[in-house]
MARGU-139224 format. One line per 10 residues: number of its first residue (from 1); their letters; for each residue x, y, z of N, C-alpha, C, O. Coordinates in Angstrom, 2 decimals, padded with zeros to 5 digits. Layout:
% MARGU-139224
NUM) a) X Y Z X Y Z X Y Z X Y Z | ...
% end
This chain:
% MARGU-139224
1) mlkrmliltm) 089.24 -083.20 073.39 088.87 -082.41 073.38 088.46 -081.60 072.26 087.35 -081.31 071.79 | 090.10 -081.19 071.86 089.99 -080.25 070.46 089.47 -080.89 069.10 088.82 -080.43 068.17 | 090.19 -082.61 069.46 089.55 -083.08 067.85 088.13 -083.53 068.41 087.94 -084.65 067.93 | 087.10 -083.18 069.17 085.83 -083.61 069.48 085.09 -082.34 068.48 084.30 -082.41 067.53 | 085.72 -081.19 069.15 085.05 -080.09 068.57 085.55 -079.68 067.38 085.31 -078.48 067.30 | 086.04 -080.01 066.53 086.66 -079.90 065.33 085.48 -080.85 064.74 084.77 -080.58 063.77 | 085.45 -081.82 065.41 084.60 -082.93 064.32 082.90 -082.58 064.10 082.19 -082.93 063.16 | 082.60 -081.91 065.07 081.43 -081.26 065.67 081.28 -080.04 064.86 080.22 -079.91 064.25 | 082.04 -079.26 064.77 082.17 -078.61 063.71 081.87 -078.62 062.26 080.95 -078.14 061.59 | 082.97 -079.35 061.96 082.98 -079.81 060.40 081.32 -080.61 060.18 080.65 -080.22 059.23
11) lslsslmlsg) 080.82 -081.60 061.00 079.36 -081.52 060.92 078.45 -080.32 060.62 078.06 -080.02 059.50 | 078.20 -079.75 061.58 077.76 -078.39 061.67 077.70 -077.71 060.30 076.69 -077.33 059.72 | 079.21 -077.60 059.81 079.65 -077.00 058.54 078.98 -077.64 057.89 078.07 -076.93 057.47 | 078.84 -079.01 057.40 078.47 -079.98 056.08 077.05 -079.62 056.17 076.64 -078.97 055.21 | 076.25 -079.87 057.05 075.15 -080.08 057.47 074.47 -078.53 056.99 073.38 -078.82 056.48 | 074.57 -077.69 056.97 074.52 -076.04 056.75 074.81 -076.17 054.91 074.01 -075.59 054.17 | 075.91 -076.91 054.35 076.42 -076.65 053.41 074.93 -077.76 052.35 074.48 -077.48 051.24 | 074.70 -078.53 052.94 073.85 -079.94 052.55 072.56 -078.96 052.15 072.05 -078.77 051.04 | 072.22 -078.37 053.56 070.23 -077.55 053.25 070.54 -076.39 052.69 069.62 -075.57 052.58 | 071.86 -076.03 052.19 071.79 -074.95 051.33 071.73 -075.44 050.19 070.99 -074.83 049.42
21) clvgegkylk) 072.39 -076.55 049.69 072.16 -076.81 048.06 070.75 -077.31 047.98 070.32 -077.35 046.82 | 069.90 -077.72 048.94 068.58 -078.37 048.53 068.01 -077.31 048.70 066.83 -077.47 048.41 | 068.24 -076.18 049.05 067.38 -075.08 048.49 067.90 -074.68 047.34 067.11 -073.86 046.88 | 068.72 -074.80 046.68 069.79 -074.03 045.66 068.87 -074.93 044.35 068.39 -074.59 043.27 | 068.92 -076.05 045.00 068.76 -077.09 043.77 066.32 -076.43 043.71 065.69 -075.75 042.89 | 066.11 -076.79 044.35 064.47 -076.28 044.73 064.66 -074.90 043.57 064.47 -075.29 042.42 | 064.84 -074.09 043.62 064.76 -072.72 043.35 065.34 -072.75 041.79 064.86 -071.90 041.04 | 066.64 -073.95 041.06 066.98 -074.32 040.10 065.79 -074.64 039.25 065.52 -074.09 038.18 | 064.91 -075.86 039.99 064.15 -076.58 039.06 063.05 -075.63 038.66 062.43 -075.59 037.59 | 062.93 -074.71 039.98 061.50 -073.56 039.35 061.89 -072.88 037.89 061.21 -072.87 036.86
31) kveeadnlsk) 063.00 -072.40 038.08 063.67 -071.41 037.13 064.05 -072.11 035.66 064.15 -071.44 034.64 | 064.22 -073.45 035.70 064.38 -074.39 034.63 063.11 -074.66 034.15 062.86 -074.53 032.95 | 062.15 -075.06 035.08 060.51 -075.32 034.55 060.15 -073.78 033.85 059.97 -073.70 032.64 | 060.08 -072.46 034.84 059.83 -071.07 033.80 060.33 -071.14 032.56 059.58 -070.95 031.60 | 061.52 -071.37 032.40 062.26 -071.01 031.33 061.81 -072.16 030.02 061.92 -071.95 028.82 | 061.36 -073.23 030.59 060.98 -074.28 029.36 059.46 -073.65 029.04 058.92 -073.74 027.94 | 058.99 -073.13 029.98 056.92 -072.43 029.52 057.16 -071.63 028.58 056.46 -071.48 027.57 | 058.59 -070.81 028.97 058.60 -069.16 028.08 059.33 -069.61 026.93 059.66 -068.64 026.25 | 059.78 -070.89 026.38 060.38 -071.37 025.46 059.15 -071.71 024.61 059.06 -071.25 023.48 | 058.26 -072.47 025.09 057.39 -072.75 024.60 056.34 -071.42 023.96 056.02 -071.24 022.78
41) elatlqekyt) 056.06 -070.84 024.82 055.05 -069.88 024.58 055.91 -068.83 023.67 055.14 -067.97 023.25 | 057.04 -068.64 023.28 057.79 -067.93 022.41 057.49 -069.06 020.93 057.14 -068.71 019.80 | 057.73 -070.16 021.34 057.03 -070.85 020.05 055.93 -070.18 019.34 055.88 -069.53 018.29 | 054.93 -070.58 020.34 053.56 -070.30 019.78 053.74 -069.11 019.10 053.48 -069.13 017.90 | 054.33 -067.50 019.89 053.76 -066.41 019.62 055.16 -066.16 018.41 054.94 -065.10 017.81 | 056.33 -066.75 017.97 056.51 -067.11 016.61 055.37 -067.35 015.71 055.03 -066.51 014.87 | 054.77 -068.50 015.86 053.94 -068.88 014.84 053.37 -068.22 014.23 053.42 -067.91 013.04 | 052.34 -067.76 015.58 051.16 -066.70 015.34 051.94 -065.30 014.72 051.35 -064.35 014.20 | 053.19 -065.39 014.87 053.68 -063.98 014.28 053.77 -064.17 012.68 053.37 -063.32 011.89 | 054.48 -065.68 012.24 054.24 -066.04 011.40 052.97 -065.62 010.19 052.80 -065.00 009.14
51) alsseneglk) 052.00 -066.77 011.58 050.48 -066.77 010.33 050.32 -065.31 009.81 050.17 -064.97 008.64 | 050.41 -064.25 011.29 049.57 -062.59 010.54 050.37 -062.21 009.77 049.95 -061.83 008.68 | 051.93 -062.18 010.06 052.14 -061.70 008.49 052.22 -061.78 007.31 052.30 -060.88 006.47 | 052.20 -063.30 007.14 052.12 -063.85 005.67 050.49 -063.18 005.33 050.17 -062.83 004.20 | 049.53 -063.10 006.57 048.04 -062.98 005.86 048.01 -061.34 005.90 046.98 -060.82 005.47 | 049.14 -060.40 006.40 049.42 -059.14 006.27 049.37 -058.69 004.94 048.73 -057.68 004.64 | 050.10 -059.49 003.98 051.18 -059.12 002.40 049.99 -059.62 002.14 049.55 -058.85 001.29 | 049.06 -060.54 002.37 047.71 -060.94 001.40 046.93 -060.35 001.31 046.34 -060.23 000.24 | 046.63 -059.81 002.20 045.85 -058.09 002.55 046.34 -056.84 001.93 045.72 -056.10 001.16 | 047.53 -056.73 002.37 047.86 -055.67 001.39 048.04 -055.57 000.13 048.29 -054.51 -000.44
61) galaklkdea) 047.93 -056.58 -000.37 048.00 -056.96 -002.07 046.27 -056.77 -002.06 045.93 -055.81 -002.76 | 045.43 -057.30 -001.58 044.27 -057.18 -001.76 043.86 -055.13 -002.04 043.15 -054.48 -002.81 | 044.87 -054.80 -000.83 044.04 -053.60 -000.25 044.61 -052.93 -001.69 043.94 -051.99 -002.12 | 045.55 -053.26 -002.33 046.58 -052.63 -003.62 045.50 -052.84 -004.89 045.19 -051.85 -005.55 | 045.12 -053.76 -005.11 044.13 -053.95 -006.21 042.84 -053.58 -006.35 042.20 -053.49 -007.40 | 042.36 -053.29 -004.80 040.94 -052.47 -004.68 041.17 -050.81 -004.91 040.28 -050.01 -005.19 | 042.92 -050.43 -004.66 042.93 -048.89 -004.88 042.86 -049.17 -006.29 041.78 -048.83 -006.79 | 043.81 -049.76 -007.19 043.59 -049.60 -008.89 042.18 -049.95 -009.01 041.98 -049.68 -010.20 | 040.91 -050.45 -008.47 039.99 -050.91 -009.25 039.19 -049.51 -008.72 038.23 -049.26 -009.44 | 039.36 -048.68 -007.76 038.32 -047.70 -007.21 039.09 -046.20 -008.52 038.39 -045.41 -009.15
71) aglacsrrnr) 040.03 -046.24 -008.53 041.04 -045.34 -009.65 040.06 -045.77 -010.58 038.87 -045.49 -010.42 | 040.43 -046.38 -011.47 039.77 -047.30 -012.24 038.35 -046.33 -012.68 038.06 -045.38 -013.41 | 037.73 -047.21 -011.76 036.11 -046.63 -011.47 035.70 -044.90 -011.50 034.73 -044.23 -011.82 | 036.81 -044.71 -011.07 036.57 -042.91 -010.97 037.07 -042.13 -012.02 036.76 -041.01 -012.42 | 038.11 -043.15 -012.49 037.98 -042.60 -014.01 036.94 -042.47 -015.07 036.51 -041.44 -015.59 | 036.65 -043.63 -015.26 035.24 -044.19 -016.01 034.34 -043.30 -015.97 033.89 -042.75 -016.97 | 033.91 -042.99 -014.51 033.01 -042.11 -014.07 033.03 -040.39 -014.53 032.07 -039.67 -014.82 | 034.30 -040.11 -014.48 034.83 -038.78 -014.63 034.56 -038.84 -016.32 033.80 -037.92 -016.64 | 034.94 -039.59 -017.36 035.03 -039.66 -018.62 033.17 -039.83 -018.99 032.80 -039.55 -020.14 | 032.55 -040.10 -018.38 031.41 -040.31 -018.67 030.93 -039.18 -018.86 030.44 -038.76 -019.91
81) trsprtlwsc) 031.09 -038.34 -017.32 030.15 -037.01 -017.53 030.56 -036.05 -018.09 029.90 -035.01 -018.11 | 031.91 -036.18 -018.79 033.11 -035.07 -019.72 032.46 -035.21 -021.00 031.48 -035.94 -021.02 | 032.74 -034.78 -021.82 032.77 -033.87 -023.27 033.45 -035.18 -024.21 034.03 -035.93 -023.43 | 033.51 -035.51 -025.17 034.72 -036.43 -025.89 035.93 -035.64 -026.59 036.79 -036.15 -027.31 | 035.80 -034.44 -026.26 036.93 -033.67 -026.52 037.92 -033.28 -025.44 038.95 -032.71 -025.82 | 037.71 -033.56 -023.81 038.07 -033.51 -022.64 038.27 -034.31 -021.96 038.44 -034.15 -020.75 | 038.33 -035.86 -022.78 038.18 -036.93 -021.81 039.78 -036.86 -021.67 040.72 -036.43 -022.34 | 039.53 -037.70 -020.12 041.08 -037.50 -019.15 041.66 -039.07 -019.39 041.00 -039.86 -020.07 | 042.75 -039.40 -018.86 043.89 -040.29 -019.89 043.38 -041.11 -018.38 043.33 -040.30 -017.46 | 043.09 -042.25 -018.04 042.62 -043.61 -016.95 044.28 -044.21 -016.39 044.49 -044.84 -015.35
91) arr) 045.56 -043.69 -017.65 046.38 -044.39 -017.31 047.27 -043.73 -015.91 047.48 -042.54 -015.64 | 047.60 -044.74 -015.30 048.30 -043.93 -013.81 049.78 -043.18 -014.14 050.31 -043.62 -015.15 | 050.35 -042.35 -013.60 050.88 -041.74 -013.89 052.33 -042.37 -012.91 053.42 -041.81 -012.98
% end
């Protein structure tokens, strides 16, 4: 009787353990899939960041050129309206 009870208890415990592992495996697989998707999304976002950073650098360079050109045009305009004695120097300080 004791032997039968011990065997029944062991079988019950082993079935509970196995069913818990199966549930854990399903959750694990979902998390692995979620991690893979997040890794792919991160790689895509890093590529976009790199592209936007290089575009930003190009735009900063173009802005600097336009500011220099605007300063030169403003200086030329000021010099046209002044007498030759009071011409401004257009060199940047």
